[in-house]
C-alpha distance (Angstrom), angle and dihedral (degrees) to the residues before:
residue distance angle dihedral
M1 . . .
L2 3.80 . .
A3 3.80 91.4 .
G4 3.81 89.8 64.9
L5 3.80 91.8 46.1
A6 3.82 95.7 54.8
P7 3.85 97.1 69.3
L8 3.79 90.1 47.1
L9 3.81 91.9 52.3
A10 3.82 91.0 45.9
S11 3.80 92.2 52.6
L12 3.81 90.6 46.4
A13 3.80 90.7 51.6
A14 3.81 90.5 48.1
M15 3.81 91.2 51.5
D16 3.80 91.4 48.9
A17 3.81 91.9 48.4
N18 3.80 91.1 48.0
A19 3.80 91.4 48.9
F20 3.80 90.5 47.9
I21 3.81 91.5 52.0
Q22 3.82 91.3 48.0
R23 3.84 91.7 50.2
A24 3.80 92.0 46.8
R25 3.81 91.9 50.0
R26 3.82 92.1 46.9
N27 3.81 92.4 47.9
A28 3.82 92.1 47.7
I29 3.80 91.0 54.1
L30 3.80 92.7 46.6
Y31 3.83 92.7 48.0
A32 3.81 90.2 48.7
F33 3.81 90.4 54.7
M34 3.81 91.4 45.8
L35 3.81 89.8 51.7
L36 3.80 90.2 49.8
F37 3.81 91.6 52.7
V38 3.81 93.4 45.0
L39 3.80 91.1 51.3
T40 3.82 90.0 47.7
A41 3.80 90.1 51.9
Y42 3.80 91.0 47.4
G43 3.82 92.1 50.6
T44 3.80 91.0 48.3
L45 3.81 91.0 49.0
V46 3.81 91.9 51.5
A47 3.81 90.8 47.4
A48 3.81 91.1 49.8
A49 3.80 90.5 49.8
A50 3.80 90.5 49.8
I51 3.82 91.5 49.8
A52 3.81 91.5 48.5
I53 3.80 91.6 49.8
A54 3.82 91.0 44.0
Q55 3.80 90.3 62.1
R56 3.81 88.4 64.1
M57 3.82 104.8 28.9
G58 3.78 106.2 22.5
A59 3.79 129.4 -108.2
I60 3.80 98.1 -71.4
G61 3.82 93.2 45.6
A62 3.80 90.9 49.1
L63 3.80 93.5 50.8
L64 3.80 91.3 46.5
T65 3.81 90.3 49.2
V66 3.81 92.8 50.1
A67 3.81 91.4 45.8
G68 3.82 91.3 47.5
G69 3.79 91.3 49.1
A70 3.80 91.4 49.9
L71 3.81 91.3 48.8
F72 3.80 90.7 48.2
L73 3.82 92.0 51.3
A74 3.81 90.4 46.8
L75 3.82 89.8 51.6
V76 3.81 92.1 49.2
M77 3.80 91.3 49.4
F78 3.83 90.6 47.3
L79 3.81 91.5 52.1
I80 3.80 91.5 48.3
A81 3.82 91.7 49.6
R82 3.80 91.1 47.2
G83 3.81 91.7 50.4
M84 3.79 91.4 49.3
S85 3.82 90.7 49.1
R86 3.79 91.5 50.7
A87 3.81 91.6 49.1
E88 3.81 90.5 49.4
E89 3.81 91.7 49.0
K90 3.81 89.9 49.6
R91 3.82 90.8 51.5
K92 3.80 90.1 48.6
R93 3.82 92.1 50.3
E94 3.82 91.5 48.4
A95 3.81 91.5 47.8
A96 3.80 91.2 48.0
A97 3.80 91.4 48.6
S98 3.80 93.4 49.2
S99 3.80 93.6 44.4
G100 3.80 90.0 45.7
S101 3.79 92.1 54.3
R102 3.79 90.6 45.8
A103 3.78 90.7 50.7
L104 3.80 89.5 49.3
M105 3.82 91.3 51.2
V106 3.79 92.2 47.4
T107 3.82 91.0 48.5
A108 3.79 91.3 49.6
A109 3.80 91.1 48.3
I110 3.80 92.8 49.1
S111 3.79 92.8 47.3
A112 3.83 91.0 49.6
L113 3.80 92.6 47.7
P114 3.85 97.6 88.9
V115 3.82 91.1 52.5
L116 3.81 90.9 48.4
I117 3.78 92.9 49.4
K118 3.80 92.9 51.9
S119 3.82 96.0 47.8
R120 3.80 114.8 58.9
P121 3.87 97.4 -166.3
I122 3.80 92.1 49.6
A123 3.82 90.4 47.4
L124 3.82 90.7 52.7
L125 3.81 90.7 47.2
A126 3.81 91.1 49.9
L127 3.79 90.9 47.8
A128 3.81 91.8 50.6
G129 3.80 90.8 47.3
G130 3.79 92.0 49.8
L131 3.79 92.5 48.8
G132 3.79 90.2 47.8
F133 3.79 90.6 50.5
L134 3.81 91.7 50.6
A135 3.79 91.5 46.2
M136 3.81 92.3 51.7
K137 3.79 91.9 45.6
N138 3.82 91.7 52.2
I139 3.79 99.4 34.2
D140 3.81 92.7 118.6
T141 3.80 90.7 60.3
L142 3.79 93.5 43.2
A143 3.81 97.2 47.2
P144 3.81 113.2 10.5
G145 3.78 112.7 -147.6
R146 3.80 92.9 24.2
G147 3.81 97.7 80.4
R148 3.77 132.6 92.3
G149 3.77 112.3 -20.0
A150 3.80 95.0 12.7
G151 3.74 113.2 142.6
R152 3.80 95.4 24.5
Y153 3.75 93.6 100.5
P154 3.78 121.1 34.1
A155 3.78 115.2 -121.2
E156 3.82 91.2 -132.9
P157 3.77 128.5 22.5
P158 3.79 114.6 -108.2
A159 3.80 114.5 -92.6
Q160 3.80 115.2 -99.7
P161 3.84 115.0 -130.1
């Protein structure tokens, strides 16, 4: 039964692959033409801006203005890209540092596990410490208003006599 199904599936996969290649080729050609027309429109827009500026400043002034504007926009885009790259690198370093410390803690816990298993008092102490750590980490969800910063500011001002 499966032997008769295999050629059918192979031909179906071949048709899908052929259709995918045809679509990809068609889309590549269409996107190439769209890019050509967009670049033509951009060039025409820059030329029109240069002609409009040339009526006030002359041909050389207009071309220098358009070139200066293009350089300014390129500089702004470069600074934005550089800032985004720096922010991404900072996020990567922070993620690596936090995952590195987590990996170190997990490694330490795994290496201490045989000692904890053999010694019952140490295992109970470790269990109590772990539960205490989890309780302190989640104290805001366990007792709202009693977590970090609670008690610093009184809920009501003291009564004046």
